[in-house]
py3Dmol code that shows the C-alpha trace and the ligand (Angstrom):
import py3Dmol

protein = """\
ATOM      1  CA  MET A   1      51.658 150.994 -47.610  1.00  0.00           C
ATOM      2  CA  GLU A   2      49.981 149.857 -44.405  1.00  0.00           C
ATOM      3  CA  SER A   3      48.191 146.525 -44.630  1.00  0.00           C
ATOM      4  CA  ARG A   4      44.428 146.425 -44.604  1.00  0.00           C
ATOM      5  CA  TYR A   5      44.565 144.324 -41.446  1.00  0.00           C
ATOM      6  CA  LEU A   6      46.621 146.882 -39.490  1.00  0.00           C
ATOM      7  CA  GLU A   7      44.565 149.736 -40.881  1.00  0.00           C
ATOM      8  CA  THR A   8      41.424 148.017 -39.532  1.00  0.00           C
ATOM      9  CA  VAL A   9      43.052 147.359 -36.135  1.00  0.00           C
ATOM     10  CA  ARG A  10      43.787 151.086 -35.798  1.00  0.00           C
ATOM     11  CA  ARG A  11      40.185 151.957 -36.618  1.00  0.00           C
ATOM     12  CA  ARG A  12      38.159 149.512 -34.497  1.00  0.00           C
ATOM     13  CA  VAL A  13      38.291 146.440 -32.262  1.00  0.00           C
ATOM     14  CA  VAL A  14      39.037 143.329 -34.310  1.00  0.00           C
ATOM     15  CA  VAL A  15      37.706 139.913 -33.261  1.00  0.00           C
ATOM     16  CA  PHE A  16      39.554 136.649 -33.933  1.00  0.00           C
ATOM     17  CA  ASP A  17      37.841 133.266 -34.124  1.00  0.00           C
ATOM     18  CA  GLY A  18      37.583 130.693 -31.323  1.00  0.00           C
ATOM     19  CA  ALA A  19      39.309 127.345 -30.898  1.00  0.00           C
ATOM     20  CA  MET A  20      40.080 125.074 -33.833  1.00  0.00           C
ATOM     21  CA  GLY A  21      40.831 122.049 -31.624  1.00  0.00           C
ATOM     22  CA  THR A  22      37.637 122.248 -29.571  1.00  0.00           C
ATOM     23  CA  SER A  23      35.587 122.801 -32.738  1.00  0.00           C
ATOM     24  CA  ILE A  24      37.047 119.696 -34.363  1.00  0.00           C
ATOM     25  CA  GLN A  25      36.385 117.622 -31.242  1.00  0.00           C
ATOM     26  CA  SER A  26      32.769 118.737 -31.127  1.00  0.00           C
ATOM     27  CA  ARG A  27      32.217 117.303 -34.620  1.00  0.00           C
ATOM     28  CA  ARG A  28      32.870 113.792 -33.293  1.00  0.00           C
ATOM     29  CA  LEU A  29      34.932 112.673 -36.268  1.00  0.00           C
ATOM     30  CA  ARG A  30      35.773 109.019 -36.763  1.00  0.00           C
ATOM     31  CA  LYS A  31      39.224 107.539 -37.092  1.00  0.00           C
ATOM     32  CA  GLU A  32      38.751 107.272 -40.885  1.00  0.00           C
ATOM     33  CA  ASP A  33      38.236 111.032 -41.150  1.00  0.00           C
ATOM     34  CA  PHE A  34      41.791 111.708 -40.036  1.00  0.00           C
ATOM     35  CA  LEU A  35      44.653 111.505 -42.518  1.00  0.00           C
ATOM     36  CA  GLU A  36      46.100 107.986 -42.441  1.00  0.00           C
ATOM     37  CA  GLY A  37      43.697 107.230 -39.574  1.00  0.00           C
ATOM     38  CA  ARG A  38      45.810 109.316 -37.161  1.00  0.00           C
ATOM     39  CA  GLU A  39      43.171 110.346 -34.668  1.00  0.00           C
ATOM     40  CA  GLY A  40      43.699 113.792 -33.189  1.00  0.00           C
ATOM     41  CA  TRP A  41      46.018 114.979 -35.978  1.00  0.00           C
ATOM     42  CA  ASN A  42      44.174 118.220 -36.695  1.00  0.00           C
ATOM     43  CA  GLU A  43      46.610 119.536 -39.305  1.00  0.00           C
ATOM     44  CA  GLY A  44      46.059 116.421 -41.441  1.00  0.00           C
ATOM     45  CA  LEU A  45      42.359 117.253 -41.786  1.00  0.00           C
ATOM     46  CA  VAL A  46      43.109 120.014 -44.310  1.00  0.00           C
ATOM     47  CA  LEU A  47      43.880 117.187 -46.743  1.00  0.00           C
ATOM     48  CA  SER A  48      41.582 114.367 -45.534  1.00  0.00           C
ATOM     49  CA  ARG A  49      38.474 116.423 -44.603  1.00  0.00           C
ATOM     50  CA  PRO A  50      38.889 119.953 -45.989  1.00  0.00           C
ATOM     51  CA  ASP A  51      35.099 120.335 -45.756  1.00  0.00           C
ATOM     52  CA  VAL A  52      35.285 120.010 -41.957  1.00  0.00           C
ATOM     53  CA  ILE A  53      37.977 122.676 -41.646  1.00  0.00           C
ATOM     54  CA  ALA A  54      36.099 124.999 -44.012  1.00  0.00           C
ATOM     55  CA  ASP A  55      32.979 124.458 -41.902  1.00  0.00           C
ATOM     56  CA  VAL A  56      34.847 125.387 -38.698  1.00  0.00           C
ATOM     57  CA  HIS A  57      36.093 128.611 -40.324  1.00  0.00           C
ATOM     58  CA  GLU A  58      32.618 129.453 -41.585  1.00  0.00           C
ATOM     59  CA  SER A  59      31.026 128.769 -38.186  1.00  0.00           C
ATOM     60  CA  PHE A  60      33.124 131.585 -36.725  1.00  0.00           C
ATOM     61  CA  LEU A  61      32.714 133.953 -39.667  1.00  0.00           C
ATOM     62  CA  ALA A  62      28.942 133.434 -39.500  1.00  0.00           C
ATOM     63  CA  VAL A  63      28.753 134.814 -35.931  1.00  0.00           C
ATOM     64  CA  GLY A  64      30.747 137.868 -37.002  1.00  0.00           C
ATOM     65  CA  CYS A  65      34.427 137.126 -36.355  1.00  0.00           C
ATOM     66  CA  ASP A  66      36.791 139.288 -38.401  1.00  0.00           C
ATOM     67  CA  VAL A  67      39.752 136.904 -38.512  1.00  0.00           C
ATOM     68  CA  VAL A  68      40.090 133.145 -38.905  1.00  0.00           C
ATOM     69  CA  GLU A  69      43.275 131.266 -38.105  1.00  0.00           C
ATOM     70  CA  THR A  70      44.622 128.617 -40.459  1.00  0.00           C
ATOM     71  CA  ASP A  71      44.712 125.014 -39.234  1.00  0.00           C
ATOM     72  CA  THR A  72      48.520 125.064 -39.211  1.00  0.00           C
ATOM     73  CA  PHE A  73      49.434 125.431 -35.530  1.00  0.00           C
ATOM     74  CA  GLY A  74      51.476 122.216 -35.839  1.00  0.00           C
ATOM     75  CA  GLY A  75      52.542 122.858 -39.443  1.00  0.00           C
ATOM     76  CA  SER A  76      56.323 123.084 -38.992  1.00  0.00           C
ATOM     77  CA  ARG A  77      58.552 120.350 -40.384  1.00  0.00           C
ATOM     78  CA  ILE A  78      59.258 119.206 -36.810  1.00  0.00           C
ATOM     79  CA  LYS A  79      55.569 118.790 -35.939  1.00  0.00           C
ATOM     80  CA  LEU A  80      54.556 117.305 -39.298  1.00  0.00           C
ATOM     81  CA  GLY A  81      57.612 115.072 -39.037  1.00  0.00           C
ATOM     82  CA  GLU A  82      56.109 113.456 -35.936  1.00  0.00           C
ATOM     83  CA  TYR A  83      53.548 112.013 -38.373  1.00  0.00           C
ATOM     84  CA  GLY A  84      56.142 111.097 -40.977  1.00  0.00           C
ATOM     85  CA  HIS A  85      55.449 114.166 -43.150  1.00  0.00           C
ATOM     86  CA  GLY A  86      58.409 116.402 -42.411  1.00  0.00           C
ATOM     87  CA  THR A  87      59.805 117.104 -45.886  1.00  0.00           C
ATOM     88  CA  ALA A  88      59.916 120.523 -47.547  1.00  0.00           C
ATOM     89  CA  GLU A  89      57.213 119.384 -49.997  1.00  0.00           C
ATOM     90  CA  ASP A  90      54.982 118.253 -47.110  1.00  0.00           C
ATOM     91  CA  VAL A  91      55.358 121.569 -45.276  1.00  0.00           C
ATOM     92  CA  TYR A  92      54.375 123.405 -48.442  1.00  0.00           C
ATOM     93  CA  ARG A  93      51.436 121.138 -49.237  1.00  0.00           C
ATOM     94  CA  PHE A  94      49.802 121.177 -45.771  1.00  0.00           C
ATOM     95  CA  ASN A  95      50.305 124.885 -45.112  1.00  0.00           C
ATOM     96  CA  PHE A  96      49.270 126.025 -48.597  1.00  0.00           C
ATOM     97  CA  ALA A  97      46.091 123.902 -48.489  1.00  0.00           C
ATOM     98  CA  ALA A  98      45.197 125.242 -45.027  1.00  0.00           C
ATOM     99  CA  ALA A  99      45.787 128.856 -46.057  1.00  0.00           C
ATOM    100  CA  GLN A 100      43.616 128.460 -49.144  1.00  0.00           C
ATOM    101  CA  LEU A 101      40.759 126.903 -47.132  1.00  0.00           C
ATOM    102  CA  ALA A 102      40.764 129.829 -44.723  1.00  0.00           C
ATOM    103  CA  ARG A 103      41.144 132.356 -47.556  1.00  0.00           C
ATOM    104  CA  ARG A 104      38.143 130.987 -49.440  1.00  0.00           C
ATOM    105  CA  ALA A 105      36.007 131.031 -46.271  1.00  0.00           C
ATOM    106  CA  ALA A 106      37.057 134.598 -45.416  1.00  0.00           C
ATOM    107  CA  ASP A 107      36.408 135.804 -48.969  1.00  0.00           C
ATOM    108  CA  LYS A 108      32.958 134.239 -48.920  1.00  0.00           C
ATOM    109  CA  PHE A 109      32.049 136.464 -45.948  1.00  0.00           C
ATOM    110  CA  SER A 110      33.915 139.620 -47.019  1.00  0.00           C
ATOM    111  CA  THR A 111      32.028 142.587 -48.415  1.00  0.00           C
ATOM    112  CA  PRO A 112      33.400 145.784 -49.973  1.00  0.00           C
ATOM    113  CA  GLU A 113      32.650 147.562 -46.661  1.00  0.00           C
ATOM    114  CA  ARG A 114      33.985 144.881 -44.394  1.00  0.00           C
ATOM    115  CA  SER A 115      36.986 142.647 -45.054  1.00  0.00           C
ATOM    116  CA  ARG A 116      37.504 139.376 -43.237  1.00  0.00           C
ATOM    117  CA  PHE A 117      41.089 138.302 -42.625  1.00  0.00           C
ATOM    118  CA  VAL A 118      43.217 135.161 -42.468  1.00  0.00           C
ATOM    119  CA  ALA A 119      45.936 134.749 -39.851  1.00  0.00           C
ATOM    120  CA  GLY A 120      48.587 132.164 -40.693  1.00  0.00           C
ATOM    121  CA  SER A 121      48.894 130.263 -37.421  1.00  0.00           C
ATOM    122  CA  VAL A 122      52.399 129.223 -36.418  1.00  0.00           C
ATOM    123  CA  GLY A 123      52.758 127.352 -33.122  1.00  0.00           C
ATOM    124  CA  PRO A 124      55.824 126.260 -31.168  1.00  0.00           C
ATOM    125  CA  SER A 125      58.219 123.775 -32.735  1.00  0.00           C
ATOM    126  CA  GLY A 126      58.266 121.767 -29.515  1.00  0.00           C
ATOM    127  CA  MET A 127      61.943 122.584 -29.006  1.00  0.00           C
ATOM    128  CA  LEU A 128      63.143 124.894 -26.225  1.00  0.00           C
ATOM    129  CA  PRO A 129      66.269 126.486 -27.708  1.00  0.00           C
ATOM    130  CA  SER A 130      66.968 128.617 -24.613  1.00  0.00           C
ATOM    131  CA  THR A 131      67.438 125.561 -22.425  1.00  0.00           C
ATOM    132  CA  ASP A 132      70.321 123.157 -22.070  1.00  0.00           C
ATOM    133  CA  ASP A 133      67.871 120.256 -22.115  1.00  0.00           C
ATOM    134  CA  PRO A 134      69.717 117.398 -23.878  1.00  0.00           C
ATOM    135  CA  ASP A 135      66.789 116.829 -26.275  1.00  0.00           C
ATOM    136  CA  LEU A 136      64.700 119.996 -26.433  1.00  0.00           C
ATOM    137  CA  GLY A 137      67.661 122.378 -26.410  1.00  0.00           C
ATOM    138  CA  LYS A 138      69.451 120.628 -29.243  1.00  0.00           C
ATOM    139  CA  ILE A 139      68.704 122.997 -32.117  1.00  0.00           C
ATOM    140  CA  THR A 140      70.465 126.128 -33.324  1.00  0.00           C
ATOM    141  CA  PHE A 141      68.932 129.533 -33.913  1.00  0.00           C
ATOM    142  CA  ASP A 142      69.644 129.287 -37.648  1.00  0.00           C
ATOM    143  CA  GLU A 143      68.032 125.850 -37.903  1.00  0.00           C
ATOM    144  CA  LEU A 144      64.898 127.135 -36.198  1.00  0.00           C
ATOM    145  CA  ALA A 145      64.772 130.285 -38.337  1.00  0.00           C
ATOM    146  CA  ALA A 146      64.930 128.121 -41.470  1.00  0.00           C
ATOM    147  CA  ILE A 147      62.052 125.974 -40.167  1.00  0.00           C
ATOM    148  CA  TYR A 148      59.885 129.065 -39.665  1.00  0.00           C
ATOM    149  CA  ALA A 149      60.846 130.550 -43.047  1.00  0.00           C
ATOM    150  CA  GLU A 150      59.820 127.278 -44.663  1.00  0.00           C
ATOM    151  CA  GLN A 151      56.368 127.380 -43.026  1.00  0.00           C
ATOM    152  CA  ALA A 152      55.817 131.078 -43.746  1.00  0.00           C
ATOM    153  CA  LYS A 153      56.181 130.782 -47.532  1.00  0.00           C
ATOM    154  CA  PRO A 154      53.126 128.592 -48.243  1.00  0.00           C
ATOM    155  CA  LEU A 155      51.076 130.567 -45.719  1.00  0.00           C
ATOM    156  CA  ILE A 156      51.865 133.792 -47.580  1.00  0.00           C
ATOM    157  CA  GLU A 157      51.407 132.244 -51.028  1.00  0.00           C
ATOM    158  CA  GLY A 158      48.169 130.596 -49.873  1.00  0.00           C
ATOM    159  CA  GLY A 159      46.659 134.005 -49.165  1.00  0.00           C
ATOM    160  CA  CYS A 160      47.151 134.900 -45.482  1.00  0.00           C
ATOM    161  CA  ASP A 161      46.814 138.545 -44.401  1.00  0.00           C
ATOM    162  CA  LEU A 162      49.149 138.280 -41.407  1.00  0.00           C
ATOM    163  CA  LEU A 163      51.498 135.792 -39.764  1.00  0.00           C
ATOM    164  CA  LEU A 164      50.616 134.854 -36.198  1.00  0.00           C
ATOM    165  CA  ILE A 165      53.226 133.300 -33.949  1.00  0.00           C
ATOM    166  CA  GLU A 166      51.230 132.038 -31.008  1.00  0.00           C
ATOM    167  CA  THR A 167      51.353 130.150 -27.720  1.00  0.00           C
ATOM    168  CA  SER A 168      55.049 131.054 -27.512  1.00  0.00           C
ATOM    169  CA  GLN A 169      56.927 129.673 -24.545  1.00  0.00           C
ATOM    170  CA  ASP A 170      60.539 130.529 -25.333  1.00  0.00           C
ATOM    171  CA  MET A 171      61.605 134.040 -26.420  1.00  0.00           C
ATOM    172  CA  LEU A 172      64.591 132.686 -28.329  1.00  0.00           C
ATOM    173  CA  GLU A 173      62.218 130.664 -30.470  1.00  0.00           C
ATOM    174  CA  VAL A 174      60.091 133.782 -31.064  1.00  0.00           C
ATOM    175  CA  LYS A 175      63.215 135.598 -32.236  1.00  0.00           C
ATOM    176  CA  ALA A 176      64.067 132.741 -34.568  1.00  0.00           C
ATOM    177  CA  ALA A 177      60.515 132.703 -35.962  1.00  0.00           C
ATOM    178  CA  ILE A 178      60.633 136.413 -36.709  1.00  0.00           C
ATOM    179  CA  ALA A 179      64.076 136.111 -38.301  1.00  0.00           C
ATOM    180  CA  GLY A 180      62.696 133.267 -40.430  1.00  0.00           C
ATOM    181  CA  PHE A 181      59.642 135.287 -41.464  1.00  0.00           C
ATOM    182  CA  ARG A 182      61.830 138.238 -42.476  1.00  0.00           C
ATOM    183  CA  LYS A 183      64.108 135.981 -44.527  1.00  0.00           C
ATOM    184  CA  CYS A 184      61.024 134.678 -46.296  1.00  0.00           C
ATOM    185  CA  PHE A 185      59.777 138.258 -46.912  1.00  0.00           C
ATOM    186  CA  ARG A 186      63.140 139.146 -48.480  1.00  0.00           C
ATOM    187  CA  ASP A 187      63.065 136.063 -50.708  1.00  0.00           C
ATOM    188  CA  LEU A 188      59.508 136.760 -51.871  1.00  0.00           C
ATOM    189  CA  GLY A 189      59.908 140.525 -52.183  1.00  0.00           C
ATOM    190  CA  SER A 190      56.732 141.105 -50.156  1.00  0.00           C
ATOM    191  CA  SER A 191      55.809 141.097 -46.482  1.00  0.00           C
ATOM    192  CA  LEU A 192      52.911 140.660 -44.069  1.00  0.00           C
ATOM    193  CA  PRO A 193      52.243 142.064 -40.597  1.00  0.00           C
ATOM    194  CA  ILE A 194      53.626 139.935 -37.757  1.00  0.00           C
ATOM    195  CA  GLN A 195      51.526 139.359 -34.640  1.00  0.00           C
ATOM    196  CA  ALA A 196      53.486 137.690 -31.828  1.00  0.00           C
ATOM    197  CA  GLN A 197      51.636 136.213 -28.858  1.00  0.00           C
ATOM    198  CA  VAL A 198      53.230 134.739 -25.770  1.00  0.00           C
ATOM    199  CA  THR A 199      51.698 132.345 -23.272  1.00  0.00           C
ATOM    200  CA  LEU A 200      51.840 133.094 -19.546  1.00  0.00           C
ATOM    201  CA  ASP A 201      51.033 130.653 -16.762  1.00  0.00           C
ATOM    202  CA  VAL A 202      48.986 131.497 -13.654  1.00  0.00           C
ATOM    203  CA  THR A 203      51.992 133.272 -12.146  1.00  0.00           C
ATOM    204  CA  GLN A 204      52.075 135.427 -15.310  1.00  0.00           C
ATOM    205  CA  ARG A 205      55.414 134.140 -16.502  1.00  0.00           C
ATOM    206  CA  MET A 206      56.386 132.238 -19.621  1.00  0.00           C
ATOM    207  CA  LEU A 207      57.475 128.610 -19.266  1.00  0.00           C
ATOM    208  CA  LEU A 208      61.127 129.578 -18.883  1.00  0.00           C
ATOM    209  CA  GLY A 209      60.416 132.412 -16.458  1.00  0.00           C
ATOM    210  CA  THR A 210      60.255 135.461 -18.753  1.00  0.00           C
ATOM    211  CA  ASP A 211      57.810 138.037 -17.383  1.00  0.00           C
ATOM    212  CA  ILE A 212      55.580 140.270 -19.481  1.00  0.00           C
ATOM    213  CA  GLY A 213      57.869 143.297 -19.214  1.00  0.00           C
ATOM    214  CA  ALA A 214      60.831 141.402 -20.611  1.00  0.00           C
ATOM    215  CA  ALA A 215      58.714 139.796 -23.325  1.00  0.00           C
ATOM    216  CA  MET A 216      57.324 143.191 -24.367  1.00  0.00           C
ATOM    217  CA  THR A 217      60.767 144.789 -24.545  1.00  0.00           C
ATOM    218  CA  THR A 218      62.067 141.960 -26.713  1.00  0.00           C
ATOM    219  CA  LEU A 219      59.063 141.992 -29.054  1.00  0.00           C
ATOM    220  CA  GLU A 220      59.217 145.760 -29.503  1.00  0.00           C
ATOM    221  CA  ALA A 221      62.923 145.547 -30.315  1.00  0.00           C
ATOM    222  CA  LEU A 222      62.074 142.904 -32.932  1.00  0.00           C
ATOM    223  CA  ARG A 223      59.614 145.402 -34.498  1.00  0.00           C
ATOM    224  CA  VAL A 224      56.587 143.126 -34.521  1.00  0.00           C
ATOM    225  CA  ASP A 225      53.313 144.799 -35.543  1.00  0.00           C
ATOM    226  CA  VAL A 226      51.098 143.427 -32.767  1.00  0.00           C
ATOM    227  CA  ILE A 227      51.982 142.077 -29.302  1.00  0.00           C
ATOM    228  CA  GLY A 228      49.629 139.716 -27.554  1.00  0.00           C
ATOM    229  CA  LEU A 229      48.796 136.952 -25.126  1.00  0.00           C
ATOM    230  CA  ASN A 230      47.023 133.684 -25.784  1.00  0.00           C
ATOM    231  CA  CYS A 231      46.220 130.320 -24.264  1.00  0.00           C
ATOM    232  CA  SER A 232      47.118 128.644 -20.953  1.00  0.00           C
ATOM    233  CA  THR A 233      44.746 130.597 -18.709  1.00  0.00           C
ATOM    234  CA  GLY A 234      41.405 132.347 -18.866  1.00  0.00           C
ATOM    235  CA  PRO A 235      41.064 136.119 -19.096  1.00  0.00           C
ATOM    236  CA  LYS A 236      40.933 136.665 -15.295  1.00  0.00           C
ATOM    237  CA  GLU A 237      44.490 135.438 -14.770  1.00  0.00           C
ATOM    238  CA  MET A 238      45.773 137.629 -17.647  1.00  0.00           C
ATOM    239  CA  ARG A 239      44.360 140.866 -16.297  1.00  0.00           C
ATOM    240  CA  ASP A 240      47.516 142.448 -14.817  1.00  0.00           C
ATOM    241  CA  SER A 241      49.608 141.555 -17.853  1.00  0.00           C
ATOM    242  CA  VAL A 242      46.991 142.928 -20.239  1.00  0.00           C
ATOM    243  CA  ARG A 243      46.920 146.184 -18.311  1.00  0.00           C
ATOM    244  CA  PHE A 244      50.722 146.324 -18.304  1.00  0.00           C
ATOM    245  CA  LEU A 245      50.914 145.886 -22.079  1.00  0.00           C
ATOM    246  CA  CYS A 246      48.239 148.491 -22.746  1.00  0.00           C
ATOM    247  CA  GLU A 247      49.883 151.031 -20.463  1.00  0.00           C
ATOM    248  CA  ASN A 248      53.437 150.465 -21.603  1.00  0.00           C
ATOM    249  CA  SER A 249      53.390 149.629 -25.288  1.00  0.00           C
ATOM    250  CA  ARG A 250      52.449 151.790 -28.246  1.00  0.00           C
ATOM    251  CA  LEU A 251      51.708 148.756 -30.402  1.00  0.00           C
ATOM    252  CA  PRO A 252      48.264 147.218 -30.907  1.00  0.00           C
ATOM    253  CA  ILE A 253      47.562 144.567 -28.237  1.00  0.00           C
ATOM    254  CA  SER A 254      45.787 141.228 -28.806  1.00  0.00           C
ATOM    255  CA  VAL A 255      44.247 139.099 -26.039  1.00  0.00           C
ATOM    256  CA  ILE A 256      43.079 135.580 -26.898  1.00  0.00           C
ATOM    257  CA  PRO A 257      42.447 133.629 -23.667  1.00  0.00           C
ATOM    258  CA  ASN A 258      41.090 130.153 -23.103  1.00  0.00           C
ATOM    259  CA  ALA A 259      37.495 129.816 -21.898  1.00  0.00           C
ATOM    260  CA  GLY A 260      38.796 129.970 -18.339  1.00  0.00           C
ATOM    261  CA  LEU A 261      41.545 128.073 -16.587  1.00  0.00           C
ATOM    262  CA  PRO A 262      41.146 124.443 -17.634  1.00  0.00           C
ATOM    263  CA  GLU A 263      39.932 122.040 -14.966  1.00  0.00           C
ATOM    264  CA  ASN A 264      40.887 118.385 -15.093  1.00  0.00           C
ATOM    265  CA  ARG A 265      37.776 116.229 -14.883  1.00  0.00           C
ATOM    266  CA  ASP A 266      38.388 112.498 -15.288  1.00  0.00           C
ATOM    267  CA  GLY A 267      41.497 113.128 -17.352  1.00  0.00           C
ATOM    268  CA  HIS A 268      39.756 115.593 -19.687  1.00  0.00           C
ATOM    269  CA  ALA A 269      40.384 119.332 -19.825  1.00  0.00           C
ATOM    270  CA  VAL A 270      37.150 121.207 -19.178  1.00  0.00           C
ATOM    271  CA  TYR A 271      36.955 124.940 -19.846  1.00  0.00           C
ATOM    272  CA  PRO A 272      34.623 126.515 -17.286  1.00  0.00           C
ATOM    273  CA  GLU A 273      33.824 129.992 -18.680  1.00  0.00           C
ATOM    274  CA  THR A 274      30.471 130.467 -20.351  1.00  0.00           C
ATOM    275  CA  PRO A 275      30.069 132.734 -23.377  1.00  0.00           C
ATOM    276  CA  ALA A 276      28.766 135.468 -21.036  1.00  0.00           C
ATOM    277  CA  ASP A 277      31.810 135.139 -18.725  1.00  0.00           C
ATOM    278  CA  LEU A 278      34.326 135.420 -21.543  1.00  0.00           C
ATOM    279  CA  ALA A 279      32.418 138.296 -23.130  1.00  0.00           C
ATOM    280  CA  ARG A 280      32.329 140.275 -19.878  1.00  0.00           C
ATOM    281  CA  HIS A 281      36.081 139.967 -19.350  1.00  0.00           C
ATOM    282  CA  LEU A 282      37.058 140.832 -22.911  1.00  0.00           C
ATOM    283  CA  ARG A 283      34.681 143.790 -22.963  1.00  0.00           C
ATOM    284  CA  GLU A 284      36.366 145.127 -19.807  1.00  0.00           C
ATOM    285  CA  PHE A 285      39.807 144.740 -21.377  1.00  0.00           C
ATOM    286  CA  VAL A 286      38.676 146.803 -24.358  1.00  0.00           C
ATOM    287  CA  ALA A 287      36.815 149.476 -22.382  1.00  0.00           C
ATOM    288  CA  GLU A 288      39.227 149.832 -19.433  1.00  0.00           C
ATOM    289  CA  PHE A 289      42.633 149.122 -20.980  1.00  0.00           C
ATOM    290  CA  GLY A 290      42.207 149.737 -24.707  1.00  0.00           C
ATOM    291  CA  VAL A 291      42.888 146.227 -26.043  1.00  0.00           C
ATOM    292  CA  ASN A 292      42.673 146.312 -29.858  1.00  0.00           C
ATOM    293  CA  ILE A 293      42.208 142.656 -30.779  1.00  0.00           C
ATOM    294  CA  VAL A 294      40.291 139.945 -28.902  1.00  0.00           C
ATOM    295  CA  GLY A 295      39.540 136.320 -29.650  1.00  0.00           C
ATOM    296  CA  GLY A 296      39.181 132.885 -28.134  1.00  0.00           C
ATOM    297  CA  CYS A 297      41.692 130.098 -27.535  1.00  0.00           C
ATOM    298  CA  CYS A 298      41.081 126.577 -26.136  1.00  0.00           C
ATOM    299  CA  GLY A 299      37.470 125.805 -25.217  1.00  0.00           C
ATOM    300  CA  THR A 300      35.909 128.765 -27.030  1.00  0.00           C
ATOM    301  CA  THR A 301      33.021 128.029 -29.392  1.00  0.00           C
ATOM    302  CA  PRO A 302      31.058 130.079 -31.938  1.00  0.00           C
ATOM    303  CA  ASP A 303      28.619 130.799 -29.078  1.00  0.00           C
ATOM    304  CA  HIS A 304      31.467 132.311 -27.067  1.00  0.00           C
ATOM    305  CA  MET A 305      32.514 134.497 -29.981  1.00  0.00           C
ATOM    306  CA  ARG A 306      28.954 135.578 -30.721  1.00  0.00           C
ATOM    307  CA  ALA A 307      28.609 136.714 -27.082  1.00  0.00           C
ATOM    308  CA  VAL A 308      31.942 138.569 -27.301  1.00  0.00           C
ATOM    309  CA  ILE A 309      30.887 140.377 -30.474  1.00  0.00           C
ATOM    310  CA  GLU A 310      27.490 141.319 -29.022  1.00  0.00           C
ATOM    311  CA  SER A 311      29.073 142.590 -25.813  1.00  0.00           C
ATOM    312  CA  LEU A 312      31.383 144.881 -27.791  1.00  0.00           C
ATOM    313  CA  GLN A 313      28.513 146.671 -29.520  1.00  0.00           C
ATOM    314  CA  GLY A 314      28.517 150.293 -28.489  1.00  0.00           C
ATOM    315  CA  VAL A 315      31.646 149.947 -26.331  1.00  0.00           C
ATOM    316  CA  THR A 316      34.143 152.766 -26.651  1.00  0.00           C
ATOM    317  CA  PRO A 317      37.656 151.371 -26.371  1.00  0.00           C
ATOM    318  CA  ARG A 318      39.919 153.231 -23.999  1.00  0.00           C
ATOM    319  CA  LYS A 319      42.094 155.479 -26.122  1.00  0.00           C
ATOM    320  CA  ARG A 320      45.731 154.481 -26.415  1.00  0.00           C
ATOM    321  CA  ASN A 321      48.364 156.298 -28.412  1.00  0.00           C
ATOM    322  CA  LEU A 322      49.537 153.839 -30.998  1.00  0.00           C
ATOM    323  CA  ASN A 323      52.730 154.270 -32.981  1.00  0.00           C
TER     324      ASN A 323
END
"""
ligand_1 = """\
1
ZN
Zn 44.660 127.655 -25.973
"""
view = py3Dmol.view(width=600, height=400)
view.addModel(protein, "pdb")
view.setStyle({"model": 0}, {"cartoon": {"style": "trace"}})
view.addModel(ligand_1, "xyz")
view.setStyle({"model": 1}, {"stick": {}})
view.zoomTo()
view.show()
């Protein structure tokens, strides 16, 4: 049976939430709010200040977003291990708590006519398995797959509707993540849709040089359910790659850019696009290319997402033949 999420994506444009990181920063938390006083450790907040994370989710649901992402971007044992919490029990505890927070928020806003969804966010491990870098390359495919399987289980059991591998820089790591997810699905006897999003720089290549054509071919061969792009640049820089995906793939396409290309001002990243700018670009991607899923990455606020949702009213997406 097709999942409710994919069924909705086939029927209408689906809108993801905006940035978790920027939203947390805007709340001006104190050192004591962070778990063990580790300032900037966003994943720890699901245990130390679950109310803050719930509030971020609700701020995006309240403006009409269909999907919220769990606060688990850095929820792998490698990333949690950087804070001394890299055991199997830790991975379960953080990811399960985050999934439940997002689930409760989504359910609060769901109606019988309109479901809201939870995407289990899975970010890069920080390793680059395709490289021969003496530190970052020192991990095997099987080790990485096991790390992703371990993170997927609590996300699924915590109530996610899909698994989202995002901000991917290394296609070998994407392959390992998908292998890990599938192992977890076999173990649990149930599965979720997989949405895989890669990150392209201003030259429209991944960190290790993979272009969008190669990434698309690999992701289709891996039978993911949705292919997408997120982070690194604003929508303008993504335009050619978005068009390429829409013209060449028969899978649903997601586009989740930053609020413009970040500018460095006094050592801080500033995201220049206003809500109206982001909304105009995403609306064009839907109307001209037939993008199925939009959302906001770094620098995007509830105001950005409200503008995106308003701009999509009455827009007819360009028809694409989906599988
Ligand atoms: Zn981003």
